[in-house]
N, C-alpha and C positions, 0 to 999 in steps of 0.2 A: 206414163210409159209402162210397157209390159216387157217382161223378160222372155225371150225365145231362145231355144237351144236346139241345135241340129248336130248330127253326127254322121260321119261316113267312114267306111273302111276302104283303105287304098293299098293296093299291092305294090308298095314302094317303101323304101327306107324313109325315116322321118326327115333326113337331110334333103332328100329329093322333094318331099312335100313342102318343106320350109322354103326351099329355093323357088318352087312354083308360087307359093304364097307371096313372096316379097320381092323377087326380081322384077324390074320394071315391065318388061315385055309380057311376062306371064301374068303379073298382077293386073295389067290393063285388060288382058284377055278375059280372065275369069270374073273380075269385078264388074265388067260391063254387063254381066247378067243381072246385077243388082241395080246399077245406075249407069246407063250408057255413057261411055267416054270417060269413066272414072280413072284417075291416076293419083299417085301419091307424090307429094313434094316433101323433101326433108330426109334426114338420115335416121334409120330405125335403130336408135340407141336409147337405152333406159335413161329417162330424164329429159329427153328431147321432145320437142313438139314437131308433129308432122301435120300436113294438110292432105285431106282427101277431097279432091275436086273433080267436077264433071266438066269435060271440055265441050260438052253439048249444051248444057243449060247454065253453066257457070256457078252452080251452087256447090257448097262444100261445108266441111267442118274442120276446125283445127283441134287436134287431139294430143294429149300428153301420153307419151309412152311411159306408163307408170311402172310396169314391171316387164322385164325381158330376160328370158332364159333361152338363149339361142338353141334352135331345133326342138324346143319343148313347149314354150309358153310365151305369150305376149298379151298384155292387158293395156288397152287404151281407155283413157277417160276423155270423153268428148267435151270440148270447151266451146269456143265461139262458133256459132253457125254463120256461114258467110255466103255472099253472092258476088257476082261480077268477078269470078275466078279468084275469090279470096280477098278482094279489095274492099268489100263493104260488109257490114254486119247485117243480119236478117233476123227474123223471129227465132227465138231460142228453142226450136223444135228438138234438137239433139243435145243441147247443153246439159251436162251432168250425167249423161248416159255413159255406160261402159260397154266395151266390146272385147271379148277374149277369144284367143285361138290356142287350143291345147292339143299337143301331139303326143300320142303314146304308141310305141312300136313294140310288136311282139312277133317273132318269127318272120320278119320281113314285111309285115303288114302294119300299116300305121292307121290308127284311129284318130281322125281329126274331129274335134268338138269345137263348134263355134257357138258362143253364148253372147247375146247382145240385147240391149234395151232398145225397144222400138216404140216410137210415138203411137198412141192408141189408134189414130186415124190411118196409120200405115201398116197395121199388123197383117191384114190380108195380103197386101202387096208383097211384104217381106216373107210371109209364109209361102208364097208362090215362087219368089225369085231366089231366095237363099239356097234352096235345094238344087236349083239349076246351076248356081255358082259352084256349089260343092261338087256336083257331077263334073263340071268343067275342070276343077282342080284335080279331081281323080284322073281324068283323061290325060291332062298335061303331065301330072306327076308320074303316071305309069309309062308315059312315052320316054321320059328321061331316066327311068329306073333301070 
């Protein structure tokens, strides 16, 4: 796996960006830029497991919310890779990888930094899709700001 990091400045308070990141409707909107039809199952609480699943292809990953500081930071550790909407295991493409979202606000502008491990064979795809997802997060966050 390779570590990739992306950053975007958003003209919105970090609470608005956080809401855009993790509320179901907006999460489904922006995350579909990475993997069409993606949604999250589970409650975003430190120590909980959540599933990121695609309603289109049925693939997903079960992840531990290792650290959560509401409005500031969340770190996921990816565990089991799944298929069939989370009902069956598949190749361990994402297992052991991490994904973090960090928000820093200054003068009403929030800098969102996304850092994630990406399987080598998917690096070009994610280098293309993650910036599109971040642009969508920016649009959605600024609309509610």
